[in-house]
C-alpha angles and dihedrals in degrees: 000000000000123000089243090057089047089054092049091050093048088052091054089047090051091051094050090048089048088230098159095178093055093039093055091052094050091047089057090052093049090048090054091047092050095046093055090045092053095042095047095032094223140111109255121235124220091261089054091054091046089056091050091052094047087052091050094046092049089050094053093047087055092048090047092055092047092049091049089050088051091050090243098135089164092063093040090054091054089053092049090051092052090047088057092051092046097046088064088075096052121093117256108292118242122241124244091256092051091048092051091045090055089046093052092047091049091049092051094046094048093041090230114185105170150359089292089068095052092101091056092050090046092048093052094047101040098078090047100046104034107124095005099074139018103264088208090062092042088053094053092048090050091049092050093049095045092048094053 
């Protein structure tokens, strides 16, 4: 079963359960999926859907921080709830040690020697880590390893 089908089935389940909060979040996701399908005139793959979910989670994390800075915990709580619903559609997250092992392997494989080679390392890791790790954290770890 494709990820898109799972999202649609979950939307139907939320409708039946009259879970308006969850239904609203899933409808936002389906709207984003349909918008890209219409704009690009193509059927999205699971990887495409994961990229959409990653983008939506990142937006909500940014919003949560802004709401907390503005002392609007009610709005921050809504964003946190939506993150929880959306993360269900992401692949299992990698641990720090798994990420570091993949980074070390990529550095060795590409022969990266300094910060100028960061693009090579990121290019090699991005397809493997998208949706499975926060790319901002991955970038920071690569920088620290290449600088030392």
